[in-house]
C-alpha positions as CSV (number, residue, x, y, z in Angstrom):
1,M,63.7,45.7,168.1
2,A,64.4,45.9,164.4
3,T,66.5,48.8,163.2
4,F,64.9,48.8,159.7
5,N,61.5,49.4,158.2
6,L,60.7,47.7,154.9
7,N,57.7,49.8,154.0
8,D,59.7,52.1,151.7
9,T,61.3,49.1,150.1
10,F,58.0,47.4,149.4
11,N,56.3,50.6,148.0
12,F,59.3,51.4,145.8
13,L,59.3,47.9,144.3
14,V,55.5,48.1,143.6
15,D,55.9,51.4,141.8
16,L,58.9,50.2,139.9
17,R,56.9,47.3,138.5
18,F,54.6,49.7,136.7
19,N,57.2,52.3,135.8
20,N,60.3,50.3,134.8
21,T,62.1,52.9,132.7
22,R,65.4,54.7,133.2
23,E,63.6,58.1,133.2
24,W,61.3,57.1,136.1
25,F,64.1,55.5,138.0
26,K,66.3,58.6,137.7
27,D,63.4,60.8,139.0
28,N,63.0,58.4,141.9
29,E,66.6,57.7,142.7
30,S,66.4,59.0,146.2
31,R,63.5,56.6,146.9
32,Y,65.6,53.8,145.5
33,K,68.5,54.6,147.8
34,Q,66.2,54.7,150.8
35,A,64.5,51.4,149.8
36,K,67.9,49.7,149.3
37,A,69.3,51.1,152.6
38,Q,66.4,49.6,154.5
39,F,66.8,46.2,152.8
40,D,70.5,46.3,153.5
41,L,69.8,47.0,157.2
42,F,67.6,43.9,157.3
43,I,70.4,41.8,155.7
44,D,72.9,43.2,158.1
45,E,70.8,42.1,161.0
46,L,70.1,38.7,159.5
47,I,73.8,37.8,158.8
48,P,74.9,37.4,162.5
49,A,71.9,35.1,163.1
50,I,72.8,33.0,160.1
51,K,76.4,32.8,161.2
52,M,75.4,31.6,164.7
53,M,73.6,28.7,163.0
54,D,76.1,28.1,160.2
55,P,79.7,28.8,161.2
56,S,81.0,28.4,157.6
57,I,79.5,31.8,156.7
58,D,82.4,34.3,156.5
59,V,80.6,37.5,155.3
60,E,80.2,40.5,157.5
61,S,77.8,42.9,155.7
62,A,75.0,43.2,153.2
63,K,77.4,44.8,150.7
64,E,79.0,41.3,150.2
65,C,75.6,39.6,149.7
66,T,73.1,41.8,147.9
67,F,72.5,41.9,144.2
68,R,72.4,44.8,141.9
69,I,68.9,46.0,140.8
70,F,70.2,46.7,137.2
71,R,69.4,44.0,134.7
72,D,71.7,42.7,132.0
73,V,69.4,43.0,129.0
74,R,72.0,42.2,126.3
75,F,70.8,38.7,125.7
76,S,67.2,39.0,127.0
77,K,64.0,39.5,125.2
78,N,62.8,41.4,128.3
79,K,64.4,44.8,127.9
80,E,63.2,46.3,131.2
81,P,66.3,47.9,132.7
82,Y,65.6,47.0,136.4
83,K,64.7,44.0,138.4
84,T,61.5,44.3,140.4
85,N,63.0,42.6,143.4
86,M,65.8,43.0,145.9
87,G,67.8,39.9,146.6
88,A,70.6,38.7,148.8
89,F,72.6,35.5,149.0
90,V,74.3,34.9,152.3
91,A,77.0,32.2,151.7
92,K,80.7,31.5,152.2
93,G,82.4,34.0,149.9
94,G,79.3,36.2,149.4
95,R,76.7,36.5,146.7
96,K,78.9,35.0,143.9
97,S,79.8,32.0,146.0
98,R,80.0,28.5,144.5
99,F,78.9,27.1,147.9
100,G,75.4,26.6,149.1
101,G,73.9,29.4,151.1
102,Y,70.7,31.3,152.1
103,Y,68.7,33.4,149.6
104,I,66.3,36.2,150.4
105,H,64.0,37.3,147.5
106,F,62.0,40.4,148.3
107,E,59.4,41.0,145.5
108,P,55.8,42.2,146.2
109,D,53.4,39.3,145.5
110,A,56.3,37.0,144.6
111,S,58.6,36.8,147.6
112,F,60.4,33.7,148.8
113,L,63.1,32.4,151.1
114,G,65.4,29.6,150.1
115,G,68.9,28.6,149.2
116,G,71.1,25.7,148.5
117,I,73.0,25.7,145.2
118,Y,71.2,27.2,142.2
119,M,72.6,26.9,138.6
120,P,76.0,25.6,139.7
121,E,78.9,25.7,137.3
122,P,79.6,22.3,135.6
123,S,82.5,21.4,137.8
124,V,80.6,22.1,141.0
125,L,77.5,20.2,139.7
126,S,79.8,17.3,138.8
127,S,81.3,17.3,142.3
128,I,77.9,17.2,144.0
129,R,76.7,14.4,141.8
130,Q,79.9,12.4,142.5
131,G,79.5,13.0,146.3
132,I,75.9,11.8,146.1
133,Y,77.0,8.7,144.1
134,N,79.6,7.9,146.7
135,N,77.3,8.4,149.6
136,A,73.7,9.4,149.1
137,Q,72.4,8.7,152.5
138,P,73.0,12.1,154.2
139,L,71.1,13.9,151.4
140,I,68.3,11.3,151.5
141,S,68.0,11.8,155.2
142,V,67.6,15.6,154.8
143,L,65.0,15.2,152.0
144,H,63.0,12.9,154.2
145,D,63.2,15.1,157.3
146,Q,59.7,16.2,158.4
147,E,60.6,19.8,159.1
148,F,62.4,20.1,155.7
149,I,59.4,18.7,153.9
150,E,57.0,21.0,155.8
151,T,59.1,24.0,154.9
152,Y,60.4,23.3,151.4
153,G,58.6,20.2,150.1
154,S,61.4,19.0,148.0
155,L,64.3,20.2,145.8
156,M,63.5,22.4,142.8
157,D,62.2,19.9,140.3
158,E,64.3,20.7,137.2
159,K,66.0,17.5,136.1
160,L,67.8,15.9,133.2
161,K,65.6,13.5,131.3
162,T,68.3,10.9,131.3
163,P,71.1,10.0,133.8
164,P,74.2,12.3,133.6
165,K,77.1,10.9,131.7
166,G,79.8,9.1,133.6
167,F,77.4,7.4,136.1
168,D,76.1,3.9,136.3
169,K,72.4,4.1,135.1
170,S,71.6,1.2,137.4
171,Y,72.7,3.1,140.5
172,E,70.0,2.8,143.2
173,H,69.6,6.6,143.7
174,I,70.2,7.7,140.1
175,D,67.2,10.0,140.2
176,L,69.1,12.2,142.7
177,L,71.9,12.7,140.2
178,K,69.5,14.1,137.6
179,Y,68.8,17.4,139.4
180,K,70.2,20.6,137.7
181,H,70.0,22.5,141.0
182,Y,70.2,21.4,144.6
183,A,68.1,24.3,145.8
184,V,64.8,25.0,147.6
185,G,62.3,27.8,148.0
186,H,59.6,28.7,150.4
187,N,57.0,31.4,149.4
188,V,56.2,34.1,151.8
189,D,53.3,36.6,151.5
190,N,53.6,40.4,151.6
191,S,52.7,40.7,155.3
192,F,55.8,38.7,156.2
193,W,58.1,41.7,155.6
194,F,56.3,43.8,158.2
195,K,56.3,41.5,161.2
196,E,58.3,42.7,164.2
197,N,60.1,39.3,164.6
198,I,61.0,39.0,160.9
199,V,64.6,38.0,161.6
200,E,63.5,35.1,163.9
201,L,60.8,34.1,161.4
202,T,63.4,34.1,158.6
203,M,65.7,31.9,160.7
204,E,62.9,29.5,161.3
205,K,62.6,28.9,157.5
206,F,66.4,28.7,157.1
207,G,66.8,26.2,159.9
208,P,65.9,23.1,157.8
209,L,68.1,24.4,155.0
210,Y,71.3,24.3,157.1
211,Q,71.8,20.5,156.8
212,L,71.2,20.6,153.0
213,N,73.9,23.3,152.7
214,T,76.3,21.4,154.9
215,I,76.0,18.3,152.9
216,V,76.3,19.8,149.4
217,N,79.2,22.0,150.5
218,Q,81.0,18.9,151.8
219,Y,80.5,17.3,148.4
220,I,82.1,20.4,146.7
221,A,85.0,20.5,149.2
């Protein structure tokens, strides 16, 4: 039986979408704390399940994995002060990890589960590309796995227009080196968050992701 209830989280995020001001947030800070507490309880319950599947995960609590709701608006045209989602990245080293992991994005009408490595720093991206160049077959096998395709389709399709520098353009799998991210996502509807077996359902989606994370993390290491 789940120890959390995400109704308050959902309702708070809906209201925040239409009232994204510091004044409203201050007046509703107690609601935010309750919403965040329930989301954290969900992540706390999810972490042990992920660790059973992926022993490389070394985090123990939601505190190590969840992101702040406050936006950095210094260099953004969007000056709304708060994110309208709650998110967590469960990976070796926590939310700021350079390794592939498992991402939970809770946003009414725009929720998804996914993971891998998104926006890696240049040295990490270079290591992944070199790993693929040396031996692409493990990654190819994952991308052609039927369960992976049914869950995620393919990698996020943001690529370089030309092959990355330093690699032979005639390489058989050069297209795999053009990706800017080695990450995936699976959209979930609003009802997903209110199902009694949400942890099990989340793990079903993360299952096909385990092999992708294992491979890209080996390339980094």
